[in-house]
C-alpha positions as CSV (number, residue, x, y, z in Angstrom):
1,M,-18.7,16.1,-18.3
2,I,-17.8,13.2,-16.5
3,K,-14.2,11.9,-16.6
4,D,-12.7,8.8,-16.0
5,T,-9.4,10.3,-16.2
6,I,-9.5,12.6,-13.7
7,P,-5.7,12.3,-11.5
8,G,-6.4,12.3,-8.0
9,A,-10.2,11.2,-8.1
10,I,-11.8,7.7,-8.6
11,L,-14.9,7.2,-10.6
12,Q,-17.5,5.4,-8.5
13,R,-19.9,2.6,-10.0
14,D,-22.3,5.0,-10.5
15,K,-20.5,6.7,-13.5
16,K,-21.8,10.1,-12.0
17,T,-19.2,10.6,-8.5
18,Y,-16.0,10.2,-7.7
19,A,-14.1,9.3,-4.7
20,V,-11.2,10.7,-3.3
21,V,-8.7,9.2,-1.3
22,P,-5.7,11.5,0.8
23,K,-2.6,9.6,1.3
24,S,-2.3,8.2,4.9
25,P,0.8,5.8,5.1
26,V,0.0,3.1,7.2
27,G,-2.7,4.4,8.5
28,I,-1.7,7.3,10.5
29,I,-3.5,10.6,10.4
30,T,-3.1,13.7,12.5
31,P,-6.4,15.3,14.3
32,E,-5.7,18.5,12.2
33,E,-6.2,15.8,9.3
34,L,-8.8,14.6,10.9
35,D,-10.4,18.0,10.9
36,K,-9.9,18.7,7.9
37,I,-11.8,16.1,6.1
38,S,-14.5,16.4,8.4
39,A,-15.1,19.9,7.5
40,V,-14.6,18.7,3.7
41,A,-17.4,16.1,4.4
42,K,-19.7,18.4,5.5
43,K,-19.0,21.6,3.4
44,Y,-19.8,19.4,0.3
45,A,-22.3,17.1,1.9
46,I,-20.4,14.2,1.3
47,P,-22.4,11.2,1.2
48,A,-20.5,8.3,2.8
49,I,-16.9,8.6,4.6
50,K,-15.3,4.9,4.2
51,I,-12.0,3.0,6.0
52,T,-10.8,1.2,3.0
53,S,-8.8,-2.2,3.2
54,G,-5.5,-0.3,2.8
55,Q,-5.4,2.2,6.2
56,R,-7.1,4.9,4.3
57,I,-10.0,7.2,4.4
58,A,-12.2,7.3,1.3
59,L,-14.8,10.4,0.6
60,V,-17.0,9.0,-1.6
61,G,-20.0,10.6,-3.5
62,I,-18.4,13.9,-5.2
63,E,-19.7,15.7,-7.5
64,E,-17.1,16.6,-10.6
65,D,-17.9,20.7,-9.8
66,D,-16.4,19.9,-6.4
67,L,-13.2,18.0,-6.7
68,E,-10.9,21.1,-7.1
69,D,-12.2,22.5,-4.4
70,I,-12.1,19.6,-2.0
71,W,-8.2,18.9,-3.4
72,L,-7.8,23.0,-2.2
73,D,-9.4,22.2,0.8
74,L,-7.7,18.8,1.8
75,D,-4.0,20.5,0.9
76,M,-4.1,17.2,-1.4
77,A,-2.1,16.7,-4.2
78,K,-4.2,15.6,-7.7
79,G,-2.1,12.8,-8.4
80,Q,-3.5,10.4,-6.2
81,V,-3.0,6.6,-6.7
82,K,-5.9,5.0,-8.8
83,P,-7.0,1.3,-8.6
84,S,-5.1,0.8,-12.5
85,D,-1.7,2.4,-11.8
86,K,1.2,0.3,-12.1
87,T,2.8,1.7,-8.5
88,L,2.8,1.0,-5.0
89,H,-0.8,1.6,-3.5
90,Y,0.0,1.8,-0.1
91,V,1.7,0.0,2.9
92,Q,-0.7,-1.1,5.4
93,A,1.2,-2.1,9.2
94,C,-0.1,-3.5,12.3
95,P,0.4,-1.4,15.7
96,G,3.9,-3.1,16.6
97,I,5.3,-2.2,19.3
98,A,3.6,1.1,19.5
99,A,0.3,0.0,20.9
100,C,0.3,-4.0,20.8
101,K,1.5,-5.9,23.9
102,Y,2.4,-9.0,21.1
103,G,4.6,-6.4,19.3
104,I,8.0,-7.5,18.6
105,Q,9.3,-4.9,16.0
106,D,8.4,-1.4,15.0
107,A,5.9,-2.3,12.4
108,I,4.7,1.4,12.2
109,G,8.2,3.2,11.8
110,M,9.1,0.6,9.1
111,G,5.5,0.7,7.2
112,Q,6.7,4.7,7.0
113,E,10.2,4.1,5.9
114,M,9.0,1.7,2.9
115,D,5.8,4.1,2.1
116,K,9.2,6.7,1.8
117,V,11.6,5.0,-0.2
118,F,8.9,3.1,-2.4
119,S,6.4,5.6,-3.5
120,N,6.1,6.4,-6.8
121,I,8.2,4.1,-8.5
122,S,6.8,2.9,-12.0
123,L,6.1,-0.7,-11.7
124,P,4.7,-3.5,-13.7
125,A,1.7,-4.2,-11.7
126,K,0.1,-2.4,-8.6
127,V,2.1,-3.3,-5.3
128,K,0.9,-3.4,-2.0
129,I,3.1,-3.8,1.3
130,G,1.8,-5.7,4.6
131,V,4.0,-5.0,7.8
132,S,3.4,-6.8,10.9
133,G,5.2,-6.3,14.1
134,C,5.1,-10.3,15.2
135,S,4.3,-13.4,13.7
136,F,0.5,-12.7,13.9
137,S,0.6,-11.3,10.8
138,C,-2.2,-8.8,11.7
139,G,-0.4,-6.1,9.1
140,E,-1.5,-8.9,6.6
141,S,2.0,-9.8,5.3
142,M,1.5,-13.3,4.1
143,V,-1.1,-11.9,1.5
144,R,0.5,-8.9,0.1
145,D,3.1,-8.0,-2.9
146,I,5.8,-7.2,-0.2
147,G,5.4,-8.4,3.5
148,L,7.5,-8.2,6.5
149,L,7.1,-10.2,9.6
150,G,8.7,-9.0,12.9
151,K,10.6,-11.3,14.9
152,K,13.4,-11.4,18.0
153,S,15.8,-12.3,15.4
154,G,14.8,-9.2,13.0
155,W,12.6,-9.3,10.1
156,S,11.7,-11.9,7.6
157,L,10.8,-10.8,4.2
158,V,8.2,-12.0,2.4
159,V,7.1,-12.0,-1.4
160,G,4.8,-12.7,-3.9
161,G,1.7,-13.1,-1.7
162,N,-2.2,-12.4,-3.2
163,A,-5.4,-11.8,-1.4
164,A,-7.5,-11.5,-4.7
165,R,-9.4,-14.1,-7.0
166,R,-6.5,-16.1,-7.2
167,P,-5.3,-16.3,-3.7
168,R,-1.8,-17.1,-3.0
169,I,0.9,-17.2,0.2
170,G,4.1,-15.3,0.1
171,D,7.2,-17.1,0.1
172,I,10.0,-16.1,2.5
173,I,12.7,-15.3,1.3
174,A,15.2,-14.0,3.7
175,E,15.1,-13.8,7.3
176,R,16.9,-12.0,10.7
177,L,17.0,-8.8,8.5
178,S,17.8,-5.5,9.8
179,K,15.9,-2.7,8.8
180,V,18.6,-1.4,6.4
181,E,18.9,-5.0,5.0
182,V,15.0,-4.9,4.4
183,I,15.2,-2.0,2.3
184,E,18.4,-2.9,0.5
185,L,16.6,-6.4,-0.5
186,T,13.3,-5.2,-1.8
187,Q,14.6,-2.8,-3.7
188,R,17.0,-5.6,-5.4
189,F,13.2,-7.3,-5.6
190,L,11.7,-4.8,-7.0
191,D,14.2,-4.3,-9.7
192,F,14.2,-7.7,-10.5
193,Y,10.8,-7.7,-11.1
194,I,10.7,-4.6,-13.3
195,L,13.3,-6.2,-15.2
196,H,11.6,-9.6,-15.9
197,A,7.5,-9.2,-15.5
198,K,5.0,-9.1,-17.9
199,E,3.5,-6.4,-18.4
200,K,0.5,-5.8,-16.0
201,E,1.8,-9.0,-13.9
202,R,1.2,-9.2,-10.4
203,T,4.1,-10.0,-8.3
204,A,2.1,-13.5,-7.1
205,R,2.0,-14.7,-10.9
206,F,5.5,-13.6,-11.0
207,C,6.8,-15.6,-8.6
208,E,4.9,-18.7,-9.2
209,R,6.3,-18.7,-13.0
210,L,9.9,-18.0,-11.9
211,G,9.9,-19.9,-8.8
212,L,11.1,-19.2,-5.3
213,E,14.8,-20.5,-5.7
214,K,15.7,-18.3,-9.1
215,I,14.4,-15.6,-7.0
216,Q,16.7,-15.6,-4.1
217,Q,19.6,-16.6,-6.2
218,A,19.3,-13.3,-8.2
219,I,18.7,-10.8,-5.3
220,L,20.5,-13.0,-2.7
221,G,23.7,-13.2,-4.7
């Protein structure tokens, strides 16, 4: 029987099939992982493979009876993030200094660190992070709940961005930050957000309601 509450699977619009999205922080994936995904898609005749806006690969159109075997074949935990989950959904990042001539900071490394530190935290609403290695903001940093912009002087930390039905450009709350300072200030912001946000209130609406000055006072001291 089709269920909308199966951990590790997202019920599709047809109400008959599911999507599975293996974790791939900042869009980095190994040849071995690609081989597994390809083998699963062929073995189970999965009708669509979609690269998502969050730099992940979605296997779409899966029958419920195949889910357990697919998780096993992908060595994948069942607890993948669902669209309604109130936690960190993903960290996206541009190539940064790894593969872009405009890169100033290590966007991939910074994004991987953010994913490692802030995954699995219970939040008032879903949160997305964008990391850009320069001010061109190819990691969509200004329209993410938390964004980073790489500059010669260090990282700029942005909060409260959103690209949904009510778009909002995020607020730069601190600049010239080291990697350690980015992690510390992001943790302080999330702690403040957890303490003062309304249930299901995204950071864009939270920042509008409280104002930049109050947020900076709270997390910068």
